[in-house]
C-alpha positions, 0 to 999 in steps of 0.5 A, a space after each residue: 480704788 484710790 488710795 489714801 494716806 495722811 500726815 501729821 506733824 507737829 513740833 511741840 518744843 520749838 514752833 516753826 519758823 517763817 524758814 521753815 515754813 517756806 521748806 515745808 510748802 516747797 514740798 506741798 502746796 497743799 498742806 496747812 501748815 502753822 507753826 505748830 505742824 505740817 498737815 496734809 492727805 493723799 488721794 493719789 500719791 504721797 509726801 514727797 519727802 522722808 518723814 524720819 528726816 523731817 522727825 529730825 528737823 522739824 518736829 517732835 512727833 507723827 502721825 501716819 495712817 493709810 487706806 492699806 491700815 500701816 
């Protein structure tokens, strides 16, 4: 059985800059990255970053769900 993980980060107070988006793109080549946020899902593997660090640095809100219901 494969794993499924969904990550969504939202930049509400301030949009992401081009530099911010480039740094996020370096972590994930498949993610949907806009000035308003980052969205990606994984079926094998996981996000190669610490969500807490991203929340401190770039984002205002975060949603995570996985096939094991966490």
